[in-house]
C-alpha positions in Angstrom: -0.5 -0.1 0.1 1.4 3.5 -0.9 2.0 5.3 2.1 1.2 9.0 2.3 1.7 11.1 5.0 -1.8 12.6 6.4 -0.6 14.4 9.7 -3.8 14.1 12.5 -6.2 17.0 11.5 -6.8 20.0 14.0 -10.0 19.5 15.5 -10.0 23.6 13.9 -10.0 22.3 10.6 -13.1 20.6 10.7 -15.0 23.3 11.9 -13.7 25.4 9.4 -14.4 22.9 6.4 -17.7 22.7 7.9 -18.1 26.5 7.8 -16.6 26.5 4.1 -19.1 24.4 3.0 -21.8 25.7 3.9 -21.1 28.7 1.8 -19.9 26.5 -0.9 -23.6 25.3 -0.5 -25.4 28.3 -0.7 -22.8 29.9 -3.5 -24.2 26.5 -5.2 -27.7 27.2 -4.9 -27.3 31.1 -6.5 -25.1 30.9 -8.8 -26.2 30.1 -11.4 -28.2 33.8 -11.8 -24.2 34.8 -12.4 -22.9 31.7 -14.1 -23.0 29.1 -17.0 -25.5 26.3 -15.4 -23.6 24.1 -17.8 -19.7 25.0 -16.6 -21.1 25.3 -13.4 -22.4 21.6 -13.5 -19.0 20.4 -15.1 -18.0 21.3 -11.4 -19.7 19.4 -9.7 -19.7 16.4 -11.5 -15.5 17.1 -10.8 -15.8 18.1 -7.7 -17.9 15.0 -7.0 -15.3 12.8 -9.3 -12.3 13.9 -7.5 -14.1 13.6 -4.0 -14.7 9.7 -4.3 -11.0 9.3 -5.6 -9.9 10.6 -2.4 -12.1 7.8 -0.2 -9.4 5.6 -2.2 -6.5 8.0 -2.1 -7.0 9.8 0.8 -8.7 7.4 3.0 -7.4 4.3 2.2 -4.2 5.2 1.5 -4.4 3.7 -2.5 -3.1 5.6 -5.5 -4.6 4.2 -8.3 -4.0 5.6 -12.2 -7.4 3.9 -13.8 -10.2 5.8 -12.3 -11.5 7.5 -15.1 -12.5 3.6 -16.2 -15.3 4.0 -13.4 -16.5 8.0 -14.7 -16.6 6.7 -19.0 -18.5 3.3 -18.0 -20.9 5.0 -16.2 -21.4 7.9 -18.8 -21.1 5.4 -22.3 -23.7 2.7 -20.1 -26.2 6.3 -18.9 -26.1 7.7 -22.9 -26.6 4.3 -24.6 -29.6 3.1 -22.1 -30.9 7.3 -22.2 -30.9 7.1 -25.7 -32.1 3.3 -26.6 -34.9 2.1 -23.4 -37.5 4.4 -22.7 -36.3 4.9 -19.6 -36.0 8.3 -17.4 -32.9 9.8 -16.5 -32.9 9.2 -13.0 -33.4 5.2 -14.2 -30.5 5.6 -16.5 -27.7 7.4 -13.6 -28.2 4.2 -11.3 -27.4 1.8 -13.7 -24.9 3.6 -15.4 -23.4 3.8 -11.1 -24.9 -0.3 -10.9 -22.2 -0.6 -13.8 -19.2 1.0 -11.8 -19.7 -0.5 -8.9 -20.2 -3.8 -9.9 -17.0 -3.1 -12.3 -15.0 -1.9 -9.6 -15.6 -5.3 -7.6 -13.7 -6.8 -10.1 -11.5 -4.2 -10.9 -10.7 -4.0 -6.6 -10.3 -7.5 -6.4 -7.5 -7.6 -8.8 -5.7 -4.4 -7.9 -5.4 -5.2 -4.1 -4.1 -8.1 -3.9 -0.5 -6.1 -4.8 0.6 -2.5 -3.1 2.1 0.8 -3.7 3.1 1.1 -7.7 2.1 -2.4 -8.2 -1.3 -1.1 -7.7 -1.4 1.8 -8.9 -0.1 -0.1 -12.4 -2.6 -2.6 -12.4 -5.5 0.3 -12.0 -4.1 1.6 -15.3 -4.0 -1.1 -17.2 -7.2 -2.3 -16.3 -8.5 0.9 -18.2 -6.9 1.2 -20.5 -8.9 -2.2 -21.0 -11.8 -0.2 -21.0 -10.5 3.0 -23.2 -9.5 0.3 -25.5 -12.9 -1.6 -25.5 -15.1 1.3 -26.0 -13.0 2.6 -29.3 -14.1 -0.8 -31.3 -17.4 -1.1 -29.9 -19.7 -0.5 -32.8 -22.4 0.8 -30.5 -20.2 3.7 -29.0 -19.2 5.3 -32.3 -15.7 5.1 -31.4 -13.8 8.6 -31.5 -17.0 10.3 -32.4 -18.9 8.9 -29.2 -22.5 8.7 -28.4 -24.2 12.4 -29.4 -27.5 13.8 -28.8 -28.2 11.7 -25.1 -32.1 12.9 -24.3 -31.9 14.2 -21.1 -35.5 12.9 -20.7 -38.0 13.7 -17.9 -37.3 13.3 -13.9 -39.7 11.0 -12.8 -41.4 11.6 -15.7 -42.7 14.8 -14.8 -40.0 17.5 -14.8 -38.4 18.3 -18.1 -34.7 18.6 -17.8 -34.6 20.0 -21.5 -33.7 23.1 -20.2 -29.9 24.0 -18.4 -31.3 26.1 -15.3 -33.4 22.7 -14.3 -31.3 20.2 -15.8 -28.1 22.1 -12.9 -30.3 21.9 -9.4 -31.2 17.7 -10.8 -27.9 17.7 -10.9 -27.0 19.6 -7.7 -29.6 17.5 -5.7 -28.0 14.1 -6.7 -24.5 15.5 -5.9 -25.9 16.4 -2.5 -27.0 12.5 -2.1 -24.0 11.5 -3.5 -21.7 13.6 -1.2 -23.7 14.0 1.7 -23.2 9.8 1.9 -19.8 10.0 1.4 -19.6 12.5 3.7 -21.2 9.4 5.8 -18.8 7.0 5.2 -15.8 8.4 5.9 -17.4 9.8 9.5 -18.7 5.9 10.1 -17.6 4.0 12.5 -16.1 2.0 8.8 -14.6 5.0 7.9 -12.4 5.4 11.2 -11.3 1.2 10.5 -10.4 2.5 6.9 -7.9 5.0 7.7 -6.7 2.7 10.8 -6.0 0.3 7.9 -4.5 3.4 5.7 -1.6 4.6 8.6 -0.8 0.5 10.2 -2.0 -1.6 7.8 -0.3 -4.7 9.7 -1.4 -3.5 13.5 -5.1 -3.2 11.9 -5.0 -7.4 10.7 -3.5 -8.1 14.4 -6.6 -6.4 15.9 -8.6 -8.9 13.8 -9.9 -7.1 10.6 -9.7 -7.8 7.0 -7.3 -5.3 5.5 -8.1 -6.5 1.5 -12.1 -6.5 2.1 -12.1 -3.3 3.5 -10.1 -1.7 0.9 -12.2 -3.8 -1.8 -15.4 -1.9 0.2 -14.2 1.7 -0.6 -12.2 0.6 -4.0 -16.2 -0.2 -4.8 -17.6 2.4 -3.1 -15.6 5.0 -5.0 -15.8 3.6 -8.1 -19.9 3.9 -8.1 -19.7 7.2 -6.7 -16.6 8.0 -9.6 -20.0 6.4 -12.2 -22.0 8.8 -10.7 -20.6 11.7 -11.4 -19.7 10.0 -15.1 -23.1 9.8 -15.7 -24.7 13.3 -14.7 -21.9 14.1 -17.0 -22.7 12.1 -19.7 -26.9 13.6 -19.2 -26.2 17.1 -18.7 -23.9 17.5 -21.9 -25.8 14.9 -23.6 -22.4 13.2 -24.5 -20.1 10.2 -23.8 -16.6 10.1 -25.6 -13.4 8.5 -25.4 -12.4 11.4 -23.5 -14.4 10.1 -20.6 -12.0 7.1 -20.5 -8.9 8.4 -21.0 -5.6 8.1 -18.9 -5.3 11.5 -18.3 -9.0 12.2 -16.4 -7.0 9.4 -14.1 -4.4 11.9 -14.1 -6.3 15.4 -13.7 -8.1 13.9 -11.0 -5.3 12.7 -9.1 -4.1 16.2 -9.6 -6.7 17.4 -8.1 -7.1 15.6 -5.0 -3.4 16.5 -4.5 -4.1 20.6 -5.0 -7.0 20.8 -2.7 -5.7 18.6 0.0 -5.9 14.4 0.0 -7.6 13.0 2.8 -9.9 16.3 3.6 -13.7 16.4 3.0 -13.4 20.3 1.4 -9.5 19.6 -0.3 -11.4 17.5 -3.6 -13.7 20.2 -4.0 -11.6 23.2 -4.1 -9.2 21.2 -5.8 -11.7 20.2 -8.8 -12.4 23.7 -9.1 -9.3 25.3 -9.7 -8.6 22.5 -12.5 -12.0 22.7 -14.0 -12.0 27.0 -13.9 -8.3 26.2 -15.8 -9.3 24.5 -18.3 -12.6 26.8 -18.7 -10.5 30.1 -19.0 -7.3 28.4 -20.4 -9.0 27.3 -23.3 -8.4 29.5 -25.8 -4.4 28.5 -25.3 -5.2 24.8 -26.5 -2.5 22.1 -25.2 -1.1 24.5 -23.2 -3.6 24.1 -20.8 -1.4 20.8 -20.0 1.7 22.9 -19.6 -0.2 24.7 -16.9 -1.1 22.1 -15.1 2.0 20.4 -14.7 3.5 23.8 -13.9 0.8 24.1 -11.3 1.4 20.4 -10.1 5.0 21.1 -9.2 4.6 23.8 -7.5 2.1 22.3 -5.3 4.3 19.5 -4.2 6.9 21.0 -3.8 5.4 24.3 -1.8 2.3 22.9 -0.4 2.4 18.8 0.3 -0.8 19.1 2.1 -2.3 21.2 -0.9 -5.2 24.6 -0.4 -6.1 23.1 2.6 -2.9 22.9 4.5 -2.1 26.7 3.2 -5.3 28.0 4.8 -4.4 25.6 7.9 -0.8 27.1 8.0 -1.8 30.6 8.1 -5.2 30.3 10.5 -2.7 28.6 12.9 -0.3 31.4 12.3 -2.9 34.2 12.9 -3.7 32.0 16.0 -0.8 32.3 17.1 -0.6 36.3 17.1 -3.7 36.9 18.6 -2.9 34.3 21.6 -5.9 32.1 20.9 -6.5 28.7 20.9 -6.3 26.1 18.1 
């Protein structure tokens, strides 16, 4: 298992993280009045994707390079089912989550038998199999992808064709997935998961099945990544090879590292930064990748704990200066 330097989180962080999450939720409710709804949808889907990956990376200590496989699997599953079957969008999304979670069980069962670099390479190899599968099968339409995916009617009643309505639908589903993830992390299982991350040998000596615990985390993470992929395909009415490309796996790692691993708000901040950068730097074309690389290097060298770590450091400095307890 990859060793990750994650220090004990101070109580003060938990407090400001909760406040920050409430503020971000309030902003999300009013943001469509000022920002293009589909841009906000992309942020929400990638925040959920990054948070899902953070479960295995930050809380389980597993560095995987193939999480785009689950995002893309659900993307294609939702797009194909919504386009060819007489089902409502929520059923299509549930189907996508099921497919991703099921594949997560298979991939996880194979990958967690190895640790460290071997685990990372196995996940990358499995993800590439998924990529080449969709590149070859006829119904996925290769480079063109599945286009003109119908958004349908939520519960058969609410028309999702309007971008504003679609945004609030995505926000609602996002909150369900994100709150579920927070509950998992705060549960007794979440504490055991962190114990396995910190000292697997000791956890095993206490009677815990470390592989089973990691497999559960991997499956949950895959399912939530699939939820993000399904929402993305339905919102943008497209499932393409970029959804299963290895660069997407690299991007989600970048999001978590920039924001801060093993924190609830870190992936949120990281996803916002990366998606905003891709959107506003789009006129520079392929140079966006160069900018991402530079930011990644700077973060690794100067912010080992990401944006959250910097905020913690500034908060501690301010508290020390003011003489208050931290």
